[in-house]
N, C-alpha and C positions, 0 to 999 in steps of 0.2 A: 348602366349594365351591362356589362363586356363579354366577351371569351375572352378565358381564360386558360392558359397550357398547365400539363399536367409539369408537376415540380418535385424533385425531394430534394430536403434538403441535408445537413451533415447527418448520419448515421439512419439518415429515411429508409434504407434499405433493411438494415436490421430489425429494425420498427414493422416494417411489411412484413417480412418473414416471420413474425411473433407472429403478428394477427392473421394470418393466412394459418397458421398452424393451430392458433386459437378456434379459429373457425371451421377448419377440418375437413369432414366429411362433405357436409352440406354443400359445400362451397363447390367441392370436386365434382360430387353428381349431376349437379345443375348443367355444369357444365361441360359433361359427358352426352350421353346419345340421349336424354331429355325424358329415360326412362331408371326404373330401377325395383328394386324384390319388393314384394307382393306381400312383405311381412313387416311391413312400414307400423309402427303400432301409434297409434294417436295419442297424444301430452298435452294436453290446457296448456295455454303459456300461463308460468309462474310468474307471481307478481315480485318474488324476491330477486329473480334472474337479471334483473335489467331496470335503467332507469330511463325515462324518458329521454328522447331526445334532444329535450329543451334544456334538462337540466346538467347535457354533457355538451352542448354546442358553445362555441365562441361566442362571443357579442355581437349584436345588431339581426336583421331579417334572417331568420331561419325557418324555412317551411321544409317538412318534410312531406315527399310526393311516393307512393305510391304502386308501385304498375302492379295489375295483377292481367290474369287472360280469359283462362276460362273456371268457374268454381262448379267442378264435379269429382265423382271417384276414379275417373280413368287414371292410370298408373303412370302420367307425364307428367314431364317441368313444369309444363303450363298449366298442369289442373289442379290447381289447392282443392282436397276434400274439403264440401261444405262444412263440416265439424271445425276442420281446422278454423277458416275461414271467421265462422262467426266465434271462435275462441279470439281470434286475434282483434275484431270487432269490440267483442268484451274487454279486452286488455287497454286498447283504445278509450274505448269508454268510461273507465275506471279508472283511467291514469291522467284526466281530466285534456284529453284532446279534443281538438271541435273542427270538425271536418268543416272545408270550403269549395267556395266555388273558382273556373278558371279568373270566369272578372274579380273577384278578392284577392285573387292571388296576383294580376296586374297590379291593380289598386295600391295594393301593401307593398309592393317591389316602386312603383313609382309614389310612395310615400302620399297618395291620394285621400288613403283611406286606411285605417290602423288594422292591424290583423286582429285576431281573438288569442289568448293563448293556448298556447302547444298546437298552433295550425296542422292540419294536415287533409293533404288532396290527394283523393284516391281515385285512381285512375282505372278503366279497363279499356284494352285494344283487342279492336277486332269487330265485335256486334255478337259475340256467340250468345245465342238463344239463355244459356243457363245464366247468362246473365240479368235475365230477364225472371223465368222463372224460379232463380235460388238466390243468387244475391242480392238482386231488390227488393225482398219481402224481408231479410237479412239485414239491408241498411235502411229499411223503414224501423224494423222493428227496436235498432239501435239509435235511432234518430239521425244518423248520418247522410250526409250530402255525397255525391259521386260523379264522375264524370267517362263515359265513356265515349273515344274515339271508333266513327265506327266506318265500318267499308263499304260506304252508299249504295254500292253495285250489287251487295253483298243481302242486303236489307228485305226480306219479302222476296227473296229470289231463291237462297239456297236454305232450306231445311234449317240447317245446325245453329242458324241466325234469327235475332226477332226480327219482328215485321215495325215497320213506319208505325201502325195502330198502337202495338209497344211500347216503342221510342216515345210517341205523345203523352201514353200512359204516364212512362216513368219520368217521362218530365212534368208532368203537375204534382211529382212529391219530391224532389229534389235532385233529382239526374240528369246530367246536362248529358245534352246528345253534341257531338263535339265530330271532326274532320278525321280519316284516316284513310284521306285517297279516295279513289272511285276504285282502283281495282286491285289496291296493293302490290303493285309493282316495285320494288327497291328502285329509289330515285335515283341513284348512281348509274345506274343503267340507258335511265331515259336520256334523249334528246329535247331540248328547250319545249320543244313543240309538246313532247310528249307530257314533259311537266305541268306547262300551262295545263294542258286539257286537264289531267289528275287532278289538280288543286281547284280550276275553276269550276269543272265539272262536280267533282263531286262537294262543295260549300254551294254552289245553285241547288242542285238536287236535295241536298238537308234543308235549306234554307225555305223550299218550296213545302216541303213535306211537316217542316216544324213549325215554318211562320213566323221566324225572327232570327236576323242577323247567327250565321257561325261564324264564327273568328279564331277560333283556337284547332289546331292540329298535331299531330301525333307520325312522327317518321315513319313509314312503314320498315320493317323488321330493323327500324333503327339508322339506317345509313342514309348520310347527307352531306353536305359541305358547306361551304359558305358561300359559293354562287347560289346553288338548291336555299337555303337559308333566303340569302337575298330577290328567291324568285315568291317564297312565302311569305314573306311581304310586301312583295309589289301585287299578289295575286288578293291583299287583303284580310290577311289573317295576322293578328296582334301579336299572338304570340305561339310558338312551336316545343316543343318537348320530343327529348331523343331516350335514348334507352341506357346513356351514362351514368355512370353510379355516384350518387353524391345529393346532397340537398341543395334544394334551392335558394339563394341569396341576392343581396343588393348587387353582386359582381356578375352573376351572371349574364349570359346572352339569354335575353331575351325568347332569342328564336331558336335557340340549341338549350333547354330547362334540361338539368338533371332530375332523375327519377331513380327510386328504390325497389327492382324488381322485388318480386318474393313469388318463389316455387314450390313447387312441391320435392319434396328432396325427404330421403330417410329421417330426418328431423324437424318435417317443418317447420314446426311453431317454434323452436330455439331456434333456428337461422333465423326466423322473422324475426326476434329480437335481437339476437345479434349483430342484424343489418339495421336495426335503428339505432343501437347502442355505438355500433363503430362506426358509422359513417361522419357524424361531427366529428369524431378522434379521429381518423383522416385526413381530415379538414384542418384541421384544427395543427395538425402537424407535417403538413404542405406535401402528403400524397397524392389526393385530390384535385385539389387547387393550390393558389400558391397565394 
């Protein structure tokens, strides 16, 4: 597994422009100020609009890793409406996706354990309370596992985040709690000493509260570099997740794993489907991976 550079082949720029036009308004909105008109209409995910990622993917291990934050009715790009989230889970269920854990992803990439057909790793960042009150019941309803990368110093301390007791309850039902560092500071702004503290303190606190090894983390705000990735490895983590857009495959850097973010937009469910469809196409034509 190795880091690969963004590269476009002949004609890549024209293909990219075409895809950007297709994705349209939804992509523009979440790159804006994080807000949208309250006139959004919730439209269910439609079966005929898109094929599963696995059907469009190139050969080899190909894993869709979805990245959510909040599941509530706030008009903000990070807050996916509960009815939209359920519609997306239903789509995944109806189309034969099988949720996996970080351990299963790691073993699949290493070739030590086969992955199920159409694997999907559902992830959340930060540890918001609605992950417990809203997302958790829906995940149980559809029988899906998920992973929450939690800011450990926030849990049980700030009211908008779930508690460690709630974390332990979720873990009994297939929700893996992992690290999003101790205080959610951008890692590229920190000294090596501060980086070690963020990584070690978060890992230690989570392991004390949960009673098992915590071996995966996600970079706060997505900021990282290869030096930071090496420090993550030295801190005892087996893998780390970025906000780089793309599917995870055998050539991914295990300390810079790609994810597909899901945002609240004017057309949330349509944009969700387009991201599932176009991510493997982008990779096939050399936009996100060489």
